[in-house]
DSSP file (Angstrom, degrees, kcal/mol; ACC not computed):
  #  RESIDUE AA STRUCTURE BP1 BP2  ACC     N-H-->O    O-->H-N    N-H-->O    O-->H-N    TCO  KAPPA ALPHA  PHI   PSI    X-CA   Y-CA   Z-CA
    1    1 A X    >         0   0    0      0, 0.0     3,-0.7     0, 0.0     0, 0.0   0.000 360.0 360.0 360.0 129.6   60.5  -19.2  -27.9
    2    2 A X  T 3   +     0   0    0      1,-0.3     2,-0.2     7,-0.0     7,-0.1   0.753 360.0  51.3 -68.0 -25.0   58.7  -16.8  -25.5
    3    3 A X  T 3  S+     0   0    0      6,-0.1     2,-0.3     7,-0.0    -1,-0.3  -0.313  73.5 148.1-109.3  49.4   56.0  -19.3  -24.3
    4    4 A X    X > -     0   0    0     -3,-0.7     5,-0.6    -2,-0.2     3,-0.6  -0.638  47.3-142.6 -86.2 141.0   58.1  -22.2  -23.3
    5    5 A X  T 3 5S+     0   0    0     -2,-0.3     3,-0.2     1,-0.2    -1,-0.1   0.557  97.1  65.1 -76.5  -7.5   56.8  -24.4  -20.4
    6    6 A X  T 3 5S+     0   0    0      1,-0.2    -1,-0.2     2,-0.1    10,-0.1   0.747  89.4  62.2 -85.1 -23.7   60.4  -24.8  -19.3
    7    7 A X  T < 5S-     0   0    0     -3,-0.6    -1,-0.2     1,-0.1     4,-0.2   0.527 105.9-106.9 -92.8  -5.5   61.2  -21.2  -18.4
    8    8 A X  T > 5 -     0   0    0     -4,-0.2     3,-0.6    -3,-0.2     7,-0.2   0.668  64.8 -73.4  92.0  14.4   58.8  -20.4  -15.5
    9    9 A X  T 3 <S-     0   0    0     -5,-0.6    -1,-0.2     1,-0.2     3,-0.1   0.800  90.1 -52.4  73.3  30.8   56.5  -18.1  -17.4
   10   10 A X  T 3  S+     0   0    0      1,-0.3     2,-0.2    -3,-0.1    -1,-0.2   0.580  94.4 144.3  86.8   6.1   58.6  -15.0  -17.9
   11   11 A X    X   -     0   0    0     -3,-0.6     3,-0.9    -4,-0.2     2,-0.4  -0.586  52.8-119.6 -78.6 141.5   59.5  -14.6  -14.2
   12   12 A X  T 3  S+     0   0    0     -2,-0.2     3,-0.2     1,-0.2    -1,-0.1  -0.680 100.7  27.1 -82.2 134.8   62.9  -13.3  -13.3
   13   13 A X  T 3  S-     0   0    0     -2,-0.4    -1,-0.2     1,-0.1    -5,-0.0   0.149 105.4-114.2 101.9 -18.9   64.7  -15.8  -11.3
   14   14 A X    <   +     0   0    0     -3,-0.9    -1,-0.1     1,-0.1    -6,-0.1   0.926  46.5 172.6  56.8  53.4   62.8  -18.8  -12.7
   15   15 A X        -     0   0    0      1,-0.2    -1,-0.1    -3,-0.2    -7,-0.1   0.396  45.4-107.7 -77.2   4.0   61.1  -19.9   -9.5
   16   16 A X  S    S+     0   0    0      1,-0.2    -1,-0.2    -9,-0.1     2,-0.1  -0.173  71.6  92.2  96.6 169.6   58.9  -22.5  -11.3
   17   17 A X  S    S-     0   0    0    -12,-0.1     5,-0.2     5,-0.1    -1,-0.2  -0.237  72.8 -73.1  95.9 172.6   55.2  -22.6  -12.1
   18   18 A X  B >   -A   21   0A   0      3,-1.3     3,-1.6    -2,-0.1   -13,-0.0  -0.204  58.0 -79.3 -94.5-170.6   53.4  -21.5  -15.2
   19   19 A X  T 3  S+     0   0    0      1,-0.3     3,-0.1    -2,-0.1    -1,-0.0   0.662 127.4  57.3 -68.5 -14.6   52.7  -18.0  -16.6
   20   20 A X  T 3  S-     0   0    0      1,-0.3     2,-0.3     0, 0.0    -1,-0.3   0.238 117.4 -97.0-101.5  12.4   49.7  -17.7  -14.1
   21   21 A X  B <  S+A   18   0A   0     -3,-1.6    -3,-1.3   -13,-0.1    -1,-0.3  -0.793  79.0   6.1 114.0-155.1   51.7  -18.3  -11.0
   22   22 A X  S    S-     0   0    0     -2,-0.3    -5,-0.1    -5,-0.2    -6,-0.1  -0.465  70.7-131.5 -73.7 137.5   52.4  -21.2   -8.8
   23   23 A X    >   -     0   0    0     -2,-0.2     3,-1.5     1,-0.1     5,-0.3  -0.096  32.8 -90.3 -77.0 177.3   51.0  -24.6  -10.1
   24   24 A X  T 3  S+     0   0    0      1,-0.3     3,-0.4     2,-0.1    -1,-0.1   0.780 127.0  48.7 -67.6 -25.6   49.0  -27.2   -8.2
   25   25 A X  T 3  S+     0   0    0      1,-0.2    -1,-0.3     2,-0.1    -2,-0.0   0.166  80.8 106.9 -96.9  23.0   52.1  -29.0   -7.0
   26   26 A X  S <  S-     0   0    0     -3,-1.5    -1,-0.2     1,-0.1    -2,-0.1   0.458  89.1-116.4 -83.7  -2.0   53.8  -25.8   -5.9
   27   27 A X        +     0   0    0     -3,-0.4     3,-0.1     1,-0.1    -2,-0.1   0.592  70.0 133.2  81.5   9.1   53.4  -26.4   -2.1
   28   28 A X  S    S-     0   0    0     -5,-0.3     2,-0.3     1,-0.2    -1,-0.1  -0.019  70.1 -55.5 -79.0-166.6   51.2  -23.4   -1.6
   29   29 A X        -     0   0    0     -3,-0.1     2,-0.2     1,-0.1    -1,-0.2  -0.580  57.4-133.6 -76.6 128.8   47.9  -23.4    0.4
   30   30 A X        -     0   0    0     -2,-0.3     2,-0.2    -3,-0.1     3,-0.1  -0.552  19.2-112.5 -82.7 144.6   45.5  -26.0   -0.8
   31   31 A X        -     0   0    0     -2,-0.2     3,-0.1     1,-0.1    -1,-0.1  -0.554  40.4-104.2 -71.3 137.8   41.8  -25.1   -1.3
   32   32 A X        -     0   0    0     -2,-0.2    -1,-0.1     1,-0.1     2,-0.1  -0.297  39.9-100.2 -67.3 152.5   39.5  -26.8    1.1
   33   33 A X     >  -     0   0    0      1,-0.1     4,-2.0    -3,-0.1     5,-0.2  -0.386  24.2-125.1 -72.0 147.4   37.4  -29.7   -0.2
   34   34 A X  H  > S+     0   0    0      1,-0.2     4,-2.4     2,-0.2     5,-0.2   0.877 110.7  52.3 -63.2 -38.3   33.8  -29.1   -1.1
   35   35 A X  H  > S+     0   0    0      1,-0.2     4,-2.3     2,-0.2    -1,-0.2   0.899 108.4  51.8 -61.9 -39.5   32.4  -31.8    1.2
   36   36 A X  H  > S+     0   0    0      2,-0.2     4,-2.3     1,-0.2    -2,-0.2   0.886 108.7  49.9 -62.7 -42.6   34.4  -30.3    4.0
   37   37 A X  H  X S+     0   0    0     -4,-2.0     4,-2.1     2,-0.2    -2,-0.2   0.906 111.6  49.3 -63.1 -43.3   32.9  -26.9    3.4
   38   38 A X  H  X S+     0   0    0     -4,-2.4     4,-2.2     2,-0.2    -2,-0.2   0.902 109.9  50.6 -63.0 -39.4   29.4  -28.3    3.3
   39   39 A X  H  X S+     0   0    0     -4,-2.3     4,-2.4     1,-0.2    -2,-0.2   0.929 110.3  49.7 -63.7 -45.1   29.9  -30.2    6.5
   40   40 A X  H  X S+     0   0    0     -4,-2.3     4,-1.9     1,-0.2    -1,-0.2   0.875 110.7  49.8 -64.4 -35.0   31.2  -27.0    8.3
   41   41 A X  H  X S+     0   0    0     -4,-2.1     4,-2.2     2,-0.2    -1,-0.2   0.873 110.0  50.9 -69.8 -36.8   28.2  -25.0    7.1
   42   42 A X  H  X S+     0   0    0     -4,-2.2     4,-2.2     2,-0.2    -2,-0.2   0.908 109.5  50.6 -65.2 -39.9   25.8  -27.7    8.3
   43   43 A X  H  X S+     0   0    0     -4,-2.4     4,-1.7     1,-0.2    -2,-0.2   0.905 110.8  48.3 -64.4 -40.4   27.5  -27.7   11.7
   44   44 A X  H  X S+     0   0    0     -4,-1.9     4,-1.7     2,-0.2    -1,-0.2   0.887 110.9  51.3 -64.2 -38.1   27.2  -23.9   11.9
   45   45 A X  H  X S+     0   0    0     -4,-2.2     4,-2.4     1,-0.2    -2,-0.2   0.878 107.8  52.9 -69.5 -35.8   23.5  -24.1   10.9
   46   46 A X  H  < S+     0   0    0     -4,-2.2     6,-0.3     1,-0.2    -1,-0.2   0.862 108.5  50.2 -64.9 -34.7   22.9  -26.7   13.6
   47   47 A X  H  < S+     0   0    0     -4,-1.7    -1,-0.2     1,-0.2    -2,-0.2   0.868 113.4  45.9 -68.5 -37.0   24.5  -24.3   16.2
   48   48 A X  H  < S+     0   0    0     -4,-1.7    -2,-0.2    -5,-0.1    -1,-0.2   0.879  94.4  86.2 -79.2 -36.4   22.3  -21.4   15.1
   49   49 A X  S >< S-     0   0    0     -4,-2.4     3,-1.3    -5,-0.1     2,-0.3  -0.388  90.2-110.9 -66.0 139.0   19.0  -23.4   15.0
   50   50 A X  T 3  S+     0   0    0      1,-0.2    11,-0.2     7,-0.1     5,-0.1  -0.547 101.6   9.7 -70.1 127.9   17.2  -23.5   18.4
   51   51 A X  T 3  S-     0   0    0     -2,-0.3    -1,-0.2    -4,-0.1     6,-0.1   0.455 117.2 -94.2  87.2  -0.9   17.3  -27.1   19.7
   52   52 A X    X   -     0   0    0     -3,-1.3     3,-0.8    -6,-0.3     6,-0.3  -0.030  61.2 -48.1  74.9 174.5   19.7  -28.3   17.1
   53   53 A X  T 3  S+     0   0    0      1,-0.2     3,-0.1     5,-0.1     4,-0.0  -0.503 120.3  25.1 -83.3 150.1   18.9  -30.1   13.8
   54   54 A X  T 3  S+     0   0    0      1,-0.3     2,-0.3    -2,-0.2    -1,-0.2   0.350  91.3 116.4  85.0  -6.4   16.4  -32.9   13.7
   55   55 A X  S X> S-     0   0    0     -3,-0.8     3,-1.5    -5,-0.1     4,-1.1  -0.739  76.2-119.7 -95.0 143.2   14.6  -31.8   16.8
   56   56 A X  H 3> S+     0   0    0     -2,-0.3     4,-2.6     1,-0.3     5,-0.2   0.750 109.7  68.3 -56.1 -23.3   10.9  -30.8   16.5
   57   57 A X  H 3> S+     0   0    0      1,-0.2     4,-2.1     2,-0.2    -1,-0.3   0.892  98.1  49.0 -61.0 -40.3   11.8  -27.4   17.9
   58   58 A X  H <> S+     0   0    0     -3,-1.5     4,-2.1    -6,-0.3    -1,-0.2   0.874 109.7  52.6 -68.2 -36.7   13.7  -26.5   14.7
   59   59 A X  H  X S+     0   0    0     -4,-1.1     4,-2.2     2,-0.2    -2,-0.2   0.926 109.8  48.4 -62.5 -45.9   10.8  -27.7   12.6
   60   60 A X  H  X S+     0   0    0     -4,-2.6     4,-2.9     1,-0.2    -2,-0.2   0.897 108.7  54.2 -60.3 -39.4    8.5  -25.4   14.6
   61   61 A X  H  X S+     0   0    0     -4,-2.1     4,-2.2     1,-0.2    -1,-0.2   0.907 108.5  48.6 -61.4 -42.4   11.0  -22.6   14.1
   62   62 A X  H  X S+     0   0    0     -4,-2.1     4,-2.2     2,-0.2    -1,-0.2   0.890 111.0  50.7 -69.3 -37.2   10.9  -23.0   10.3
   63   63 A X  H  X S+     0   0    0     -4,-2.2     4,-2.9     2,-0.2     5,-0.2   0.927 109.4  51.0 -60.5 -46.2    7.1  -23.1   10.3
   64   64 A X  H  X S+     0   0    0     -4,-2.9     4,-2.3     1,-0.2    -2,-0.2   0.893 109.6  50.4 -60.8 -38.5    7.1  -19.8   12.4
   65   65 A X  H  X S+     0   0    0     -4,-2.2     4,-1.9     2,-0.2    -1,-0.2   0.908 111.6  47.9 -66.4 -40.2    9.4  -18.2    9.9
   66   66 A X  H  X S+     0   0    0     -4,-2.2     4,-2.1     2,-0.2    -2,-0.2   0.904 112.2  48.9 -64.8 -40.4    7.2  -19.3    6.9
   67   67 A X  H  X S+     0   0    0     -4,-2.9     4,-2.3     1,-0.2    -2,-0.2   0.899 110.7  51.0 -63.7 -40.6    4.1  -18.0    8.7
   68   68 A X  H  X S+     0   0    0     -4,-2.3     4,-2.3    -5,-0.2    -1,-0.2   0.869 108.7  52.0 -64.7 -34.6    5.8  -14.7    9.4
   69   69 A X  H  X S+     0   0    0     -4,-1.9     4,-2.0     2,-0.2    -2,-0.2   0.900 110.7  47.6 -68.6 -40.3    6.9  -14.4    5.7
   70   70 A X  H  X S+     0   0    0     -4,-2.1     4,-2.1     2,-0.2    -2,-0.2   0.910 112.5  48.6 -66.6 -40.9    3.3  -14.9    4.5
   71   71 A X  H  X S+     0   0    0     -4,-2.3     4,-2.0     1,-0.2    -2,-0.2   0.914 111.8  49.4 -66.5 -42.0    1.9  -12.4    7.0
   72   72 A X  H  X S+     0   0    0     -4,-2.3     4,-2.0     1,-0.2    -1,-0.2   0.879 108.9  54.1 -64.2 -37.3    4.5   -9.8    6.0
   73   73 A X  H  X S+     0   0    0     -4,-2.0     4,-1.0     1,-0.2    -2,-0.2   0.935 114.6  38.8 -60.9 -46.9    3.7  -10.4    2.4
   74   74 A X  H  < S+     0   0    0     -4,-2.1    -1,-0.2     1,-0.2    -2,-0.2   0.739 116.1  52.5 -79.2 -22.4    0.0   -9.8    2.9
   75   75 A X  H  < S+     0   0    0     -4,-2.0    -1,-0.2    -5,-0.2    -2,-0.2   0.797 117.6  35.8 -78.1 -30.0    0.6   -6.9    5.4
   76   76 A X  H  < S+     0   0    0     -4,-2.0    29,-2.9    -5,-0.2     2,-0.3   0.506 108.9  66.1-106.8  -2.6    2.9   -5.0    3.1
   77   77 A X  E  <  +B  104   0B   0     -4,-1.0     2,-0.3    27,-0.2    27,-0.2  -0.845  50.9 179.3-120.1 157.3    1.5   -5.6   -0.4
   78   78 A X  E     -B  103   0B   0     25,-2.1    25,-2.8    -2,-0.3     2,-0.5  -0.978  19.8-134.4-148.9 152.2   -1.7   -4.5   -2.1
   79   79 A X  E     -B  102   0B   0     -2,-0.3     2,-0.5    23,-0.2    23,-0.2  -0.942   7.6-157.2-116.1 132.6   -3.1   -5.1   -5.6
   80   80 A X  E     -B  101   0B   0     21,-3.0    21,-2.0    -2,-0.5     2,-0.1  -0.925  18.8-141.9-106.5 123.3   -4.7   -2.4   -7.7
   81   81 A X    >   -     0   0    0     -2,-0.5     3,-2.0    19,-0.2     5,-0.1  -0.369  29.0 -99.6 -80.4 164.1   -7.1   -3.9  -10.4
   82   82 A X  T 3  S+     0   0    0      1,-0.3    18,-0.2    18,-0.1    -1,-0.1   0.778 122.0  48.3 -56.7 -31.3   -7.3   -2.4  -13.9
   83   83 A X  T 3  S+     0   0    0     35,-0.1    35,-1.3    34,-0.0    36,-1.2   0.280 106.4  74.2 -92.3  10.1  -10.6   -0.4  -13.1
   84   84 A X  E <   -C  117   0C   0     -3,-2.0     2,-0.4    33,-0.3    33,-0.2  -0.705  64.0-145.3-118.8 169.2   -9.2    1.0   -9.9
   85   85 A X  E     -C  116   0C   0     31,-1.3    31,-0.8    -2,-0.2     2,-0.7  -0.988  22.8-132.6-132.8 124.1   -6.7    3.7   -8.7
   86   86 A X  E     -CD 115  98C   0     12,-2.1    12,-3.8    -2,-0.4     2,-0.7  -0.699  19.4-167.4 -82.0 115.2   -4.7    3.0   -5.5
   87   87 A X  E     -CD 114  97C   0     27,-2.8    27,-2.5    -2,-0.7     2,-0.6  -0.915   7.3-158.5-105.2 110.8   -4.8    6.0   -3.2
   88   88 A X  E     -CD 113  96C   0      8,-2.5     7,-3.1    -2,-0.7     8,-1.6  -0.802   5.5-165.7 -95.2 123.5   -2.2    5.6   -0.5
   89   89 A X  E     -CD 112  94C   0     23,-3.4    23,-2.5    -2,-0.6     2,-0.7  -0.929   6.1-158.0-110.8 126.8   -2.8    7.7    2.6
   90   90 A X  E >  S-CD 111  93C   0      3,-2.5     3,-1.6    -2,-0.5    21,-0.2  -0.914  82.5 -17.1-106.4 116.1    0.0    8.1    5.2
   91   91 A X  T 3  S-     0   0    0     19,-2.4    -1,-0.2    -2,-0.7    20,-0.1   0.840 129.9 -53.3  56.6  37.5   -1.4    9.1    8.6
   92   92 A X  T 3  S+     0   0    0      1,-0.2     2,-0.4    18,-0.2    -1,-0.3   0.308 117.1 106.6  86.5  -8.7   -4.7   10.1    6.9
   93   93 A X  E <  S-D   90   0C   0     -3,-1.6    -3,-2.5     1,-0.0    -1,-0.2  -0.863  82.2-102.1-107.4 139.8   -3.2   12.5    4.4
   94   94 A X  E     +D   89   0C   0     -2,-0.4    -5,-0.3    -5,-0.2     3,-0.1  -0.397  44.4 170.6 -61.8 121.4   -3.0   11.5    0.7
   95   95 A X  E     -     0   0C   0     -7,-3.1     2,-0.3     1,-0.4    -6,-0.2   0.839  55.8 -23.9-100.8 -47.7    0.6   10.5    0.0
   96   96 A X  E     -D   88   0C   0     -8,-1.6    -8,-2.5     2,-0.0    -1,-0.4  -0.972  51.3-119.0-159.6 169.9    0.5    9.0   -3.5
   97   97 A X  E     -D   87   0C   0     -2,-0.3     2,-0.4   -10,-0.2   -10,-0.2  -0.965  25.7-152.1-117.9 135.0   -1.5    7.4   -6.2
   98   98 A X  E     -D   86   0C   0    -12,-3.8   -12,-2.1    -2,-0.4     3,-0.1  -0.885   7.8-135.9-110.9 138.3   -0.7    3.9   -7.6
   99   99 A X        -     0   0    0     -2,-0.4   -19,-0.2     1,-0.2   -14,-0.1  -0.271  50.8 -64.2 -78.2 172.2   -1.5    2.5  -11.0
  100  100 A X  S    S+     0   0    0    -18,-0.2     2,-0.3   -16,-0.2   -19,-0.2  -0.324  96.4  62.7 -61.4 143.4   -2.9   -1.0  -11.5
  101  101 A X  E    S-B   80   0B   0    -21,-2.0   -21,-3.0    -3,-0.1     2,-0.4  -0.871  92.4 -41.3 138.5-167.0   -0.6   -3.8  -10.4
  102  102 A X  E     +B   79   0B   0     -2,-0.3     2,-0.3   -23,-0.2   -23,-0.2  -0.819  60.4 173.2 -97.5 132.3    1.1   -5.1   -7.2
  103  103 A X  E     -B   78   0B   0    -25,-2.8   -25,-2.1    -2,-0.4     2,-0.3  -0.903  25.7-124.1-136.1 162.8    2.6   -2.5   -4.9
  104  104 A X  E     +B   77   0B   0     -2,-0.3     2,-0.3   -27,-0.2   -27,-0.2  -0.827  28.2 171.6-110.8 150.7    4.1   -2.3   -1.4
  105  105 A X        -     0   0    0    -29,-2.9     2,-0.1    -2,-0.3     3,-0.1  -0.937  36.3 -96.5-147.3 167.4    3.0   -0.1    1.5
  106  106 A X        -     0   0    0     -2,-0.3     5,-0.1     1,-0.2     0, 0.0  -0.391  61.4 -77.0 -77.8 164.7    3.8    0.3    5.2
  107  107 A X    >>  -     0   0    0     -2,-0.1     4,-2.2     3,-0.1     3,-1.6  -0.099  56.5 -84.3 -65.2 168.3    1.5   -1.5    7.7
  108  108 A X  T 34 S+     0   0    0      1,-0.3    -2,-0.1     2,-0.2    -1,-0.1   0.805 121.2  52.2 -48.5 -54.0   -2.0   -0.3    8.6
  109  109 A X  T 34 S+     0   0    0      1,-0.2    -1,-0.3   -19,-0.1   -18,-0.1   0.803 119.7  37.1 -62.1 -22.0   -1.4    2.3   11.3
  110  110 A X  T <4 S+     0   0    0     -3,-1.6   -19,-2.4     1,-0.3     2,-0.4   0.920 127.5  18.9 -87.7 -54.3    1.1    4.2    9.0
  111  111 A X  E  <  -C   90   0C   0     -4,-2.2     2,-0.4   -21,-0.2    -1,-0.3  -0.943  60.7-171.5-125.7 145.3   -0.4    3.8    5.6
  112  112 A X  E     -C   89   0C   0    -23,-2.5   -23,-3.4    -2,-0.4     2,-0.5  -0.971  13.7-145.0-129.8 144.2   -3.9    2.9    4.4
  113  113 A X  E     -C   88   0C   0     -2,-0.4     2,-0.4   -25,-0.2   -25,-0.2  -0.948   8.8-167.0-118.2 128.8   -5.0    2.2    0.8
  114  114 A X  E     -C   87   0C   0    -27,-2.5   -27,-2.8    -2,-0.5     2,-0.5  -0.932   5.0-160.7-110.8 139.8   -8.3    3.1   -0.7
  115  115 A X  E     -C   86   0C   0     -2,-0.4   -29,-0.2   -29,-0.2     2,-0.1  -0.661  12.8-178.3-121.5  74.7   -9.2    1.6   -4.0
  116  116 A X  E     -C   85   0C   0    -31,-0.8   -31,-1.3    -2,-0.5     2,-0.8  -0.458  34.4-114.6 -75.1 147.6  -12.0    3.6   -5.8
  117  117 A X  E     +C   84   0C   0    -33,-0.2   -33,-0.3     1,-0.2    -1,-0.1  -0.720  36.2 178.8 -82.7 109.7  -13.3    2.4   -9.1
  118  118 A X  S    S+     0   0    0    -35,-1.3   -34,-0.2    -2,-0.8    -1,-0.2   0.660  72.8  52.2 -90.9 -19.9  -12.3    5.1  -11.5
  119  119 A X  S    S+     0   0    0    -36,-1.2     2,-0.3     2,-0.1    -1,-0.2   0.604  89.3  92.9 -92.6 -11.4  -13.6    3.8  -14.8
  120  120 A X  S    S-     0   0    0    -37,-0.3     2,-0.7    -3,-0.1    -3,-0.0  -0.633  73.4-133.1 -83.3 138.5  -17.2    3.3  -13.5
  121  121 A X        -     0   0    0     -2,-0.3     2,-0.6     2,-0.0    -2,-0.1  -0.834  13.7-153.8 -91.7 115.3  -19.6    6.1  -14.0
  122  122 A X        -     0   0    0     -2,-0.7     2,-0.4    40,-0.4    -2,-0.0  -0.798  18.7-176.0 -88.4 121.3  -21.7    6.9  -10.9
  123  123 A X        -     0   0    0     -2,-0.6     2,-0.5     2,-0.0    39,-0.2  -0.970  14.2-172.2-126.0 131.6  -25.0    8.4  -11.9
  124  124 A X  E     -E  161   0D   0     37,-2.8    37,-2.9    -2,-0.4     2,-0.6  -0.980   7.6-163.0-121.3 121.7  -27.7    9.8   -9.6
  125  125 A X  E     -E  160   0D   0     -2,-0.5     2,-0.5    35,-0.2    35,-0.2  -0.918   5.0-166.9-107.1 122.9  -31.0   10.7  -11.2
  126  126 A X  E    S+E  159   0D   0     33,-2.8    33,-2.4    -2,-0.6     3,-0.1  -0.933  71.4   6.3-112.7 125.3  -33.3   13.0   -9.1
  127  127 A X  S    S+     0   0    0     -2,-0.5    14,-3.0    31,-0.2     2,-0.3   0.272 126.4  36.5  90.0 -11.5  -37.0   13.5  -10.1
  128  128 A X  E     -F  140   0E   0     12,-0.3     2,-0.4    31,-0.3    12,-0.2  -0.985  63.4-138.7-161.1 165.9  -36.9   11.0  -13.0
  129  129 A X  E     -F  139   0E   0     10,-2.3    10,-2.9    -2,-0.3     2,-0.4  -1.000  17.0-145.9-132.1 136.1  -35.6    7.6  -14.1
  130  130 A X  E    S+F  138   0E   0     -2,-0.4     8,-0.2     8,-0.2     7,-0.1  -0.788  77.0   7.9-101.1 142.6  -34.4    6.8  -17.6
  131  131 A X  S    S+     0   0    0      6,-2.1    -1,-0.2    -2,-0.4     7,-0.1   0.636  94.6 104.5  71.8  13.3  -34.9    3.4  -19.2
  132  132 A X        +     0   0    0      5,-0.6     6,-0.1    -3,-0.3    -2,-0.1   0.619  59.9  82.8-103.2 -12.0  -37.1    1.9  -16.6
  133  133 A X  S >  S-     0   0    0      4,-0.5     3,-0.6    -4,-0.2     6,-0.1  -0.280  93.2-103.6 -80.5 172.4  -40.5    2.1  -18.4
  134  134 A X  T 3  S+     0   0    0      1,-0.2    -1,-0.1     2,-0.1     0, 0.0   0.834 123.3  47.3 -66.8 -32.8  -41.8   -0.4  -20.9
  135  135 A X  T 3  S-     0   0    0      3,-0.0    -1,-0.2     1,-0.0     3,-0.1   0.586 112.4-117.9 -85.6  -9.5  -40.9    2.0  -23.8
  136  136 A X  S <  S+     0   0    0     -3,-0.6    -5,-0.3     1,-0.1    -2,-0.1   0.652  75.0 121.2  83.0  15.4  -37.4    2.8  -22.5
  137  137 A X  S    S-     0   0    0     -7,-0.1    -6,-2.1     1,-0.1    -5,-0.6   0.125  70.6 -60.7 -92.7-151.7  -38.2    6.5  -22.0
  138  138 A X  E     -F  130   0E   0     -8,-0.2     2,-0.5    -7,-0.1    -8,-0.2  -0.854  40.6-157.6-102.3 129.7  -38.2    8.8  -19.1
  139  139 A X  E     -F  129   0E   0    -10,-2.9   -10,-2.3    -2,-0.4     2,-0.2  -0.930  18.2-131.9-108.6 128.1  -40.4    8.1  -16.0
  140  140 A X  E     -F  128   0E   0     -2,-0.5     2,-0.4   -12,-0.2   -12,-0.3  -0.554  14.1-164.7 -81.9 141.7  -41.3   11.1  -13.8
  141  141 A X    >>  +     0   0    0    -14,-3.0     3,-1.6    -2,-0.2     4,-1.4  -0.799   8.6 178.8-123.4  89.2  -40.9   10.9  -10.0
  142  142 A X  H 3> S+     0   0    0     -2,-0.4     4,-1.7     1,-0.3    -1,-0.1   0.748  75.9  67.1 -65.7 -24.8  -42.8   13.8   -8.5
  143  143 A X  H 34 S+     0   0    0      1,-0.2    -1,-0.3     2,-0.2    -2,-0.0   0.713 111.9  34.4 -69.0 -16.8  -42.0   12.8   -4.9
  144  144 A X  H <4 S+     0   0    0     -3,-1.6    -2,-0.2   -17,-0.1    -1,-0.2   0.699 119.9  47.2-100.7 -27.6  -38.4   13.6   -5.7
  145  145 A X  H  < S+     0   0    0     -4,-1.4    12,-2.6   -18,-0.2     2,-0.5   0.640  84.1  95.0 -94.9 -16.0  -38.7   16.5   -8.0
  146  146 A X  E  <  +G  156   0F   0     -4,-1.7     2,-0.4    10,-0.2    10,-0.2  -0.669  52.0 176.0 -84.0 124.8  -41.2   18.8   -6.3
  147  147 A X  E     -G  155   0F   0      8,-2.6     8,-2.8    -2,-0.5     2,-0.6  -0.954  27.2-134.0-129.5 146.7  -39.5   21.5   -4.2
  148  148 A X  E     -G  154   0F   0     -2,-0.4     6,-0.2     6,-0.2    -2,-0.0  -0.890  24.5-146.7-100.8 118.8  -40.9   24.4   -2.2
  149  149 A X    >   -     0   0    0      4,-2.9     3,-1.5    -2,-0.6    -1,-0.0  -0.162  30.2 -98.5 -77.6 173.2  -39.0   27.7   -2.7
  150  150 A X  T 3  S+     0   0    0      1,-0.3    -1,-0.1     2,-0.1    -2,-0.0   0.799 124.4  51.8 -65.2 -28.6  -38.5   30.4   -0.1
  151  151 A X  T 3  S-     0   0    0      2,-0.1    -1,-0.3     0, 0.0    -2,-0.1   0.099 124.1-103.6 -96.0  25.0  -41.4   32.5   -1.4
  152  152 A X  S <  S+     0   0    0     -3,-1.5     2,-0.4     1,-0.2    -2,-0.1   0.815  74.2 139.7  62.3  40.2  -43.7   29.4   -1.2
  153  153 A X        -     0   0    0      2,-0.0    -4,-2.9     0, 0.0     2,-0.5  -0.855  51.4-123.8-106.5 150.9  -43.8   28.5   -4.9
  154  154 A X  E     -G  148   0F   0     -2,-0.4     2,-0.4    -6,-0.2    -6,-0.2  -0.814  26.4-167.5 -99.9 132.3  -43.7   24.9   -6.0
  155  155 A X  E     -G  147   0F   0     -8,-2.8    -8,-2.6    -2,-0.5     2,-0.7  -0.973  15.7-148.4-122.4 129.0  -40.9   24.0   -8.5
  156  156 A X  E     +G  146   0F   0     -2,-0.4     2,-0.5   -10,-0.2   -10,-0.2  -0.864  28.9 176.0 -94.4 113.9  -40.7   20.8  -10.5
  157  157 A X        -     0   0    0    -12,-2.6     2,-0.4    -2,-0.7    -2,-0.1  -0.929  11.5-178.0-131.5 111.5  -37.0   20.3  -10.9
  158  158 A X        +     0   0    0     -2,-0.5     2,-0.3   -31,-0.1   -31,-0.2  -0.877  15.1 156.8-108.2 138.0  -35.4   17.2  -12.6
  159  159 A X  E     -E  126   0D   0    -33,-2.4   -33,-2.8    -2,-0.4     2,-0.4  -0.988  30.4-140.0-155.4 164.2  -31.6   16.6  -12.9
  160  160 A X  E     -E  125   0D   0     -2,-0.3     2,-0.5   -35,-0.2   -35,-0.2  -0.994  12.0-155.4-128.0 132.1  -28.9   14.0  -13.3
  161  161 A X  E      E  124   0D   0    -37,-2.9   -37,-2.8    -2,-0.4    -2,-0.0  -0.958 360.0 360.0-109.9 121.5  -25.6   14.0  -11.5
  162  162 A X              0   0    0     -2,-0.5   -40,-0.4   -39,-0.2    -1,-0.1   0.363 360.0 360.0-101.4 360.0  -22.6   12.2  -13.1
């Protein structure tokens, strides 16, 4: 029978063990115990931490690391809302445009982000106002619409800029 446990797993010479190599009682190198690995890693961590473990200095170090992580998060990320467009400027020149969502950027001196409202309509009415009267019609504003031309004629000029 080809898969016999007696024959050494198809090895020539029959040196013992199963078909996957040396068994647990084969006298090879033993794997270290899990508790021993954890103890070694704790000892190494204690050596790396300033002041050793359990000392208030290590607690202050962990607080400083947490504060640095929070500051880095807020310094390198920005959020673009659905009605905005993120315009990223690198050294004052437009570098890229970002869609709504969370994005990353370089710190302030290198990159700056402007967030203009792109879905809002900016309207300027000169010489008149719409919808401000009791009837909801157009109200004339002569102090804005009267202009003097170069040949000294008066022009009444109403317009709307979108």
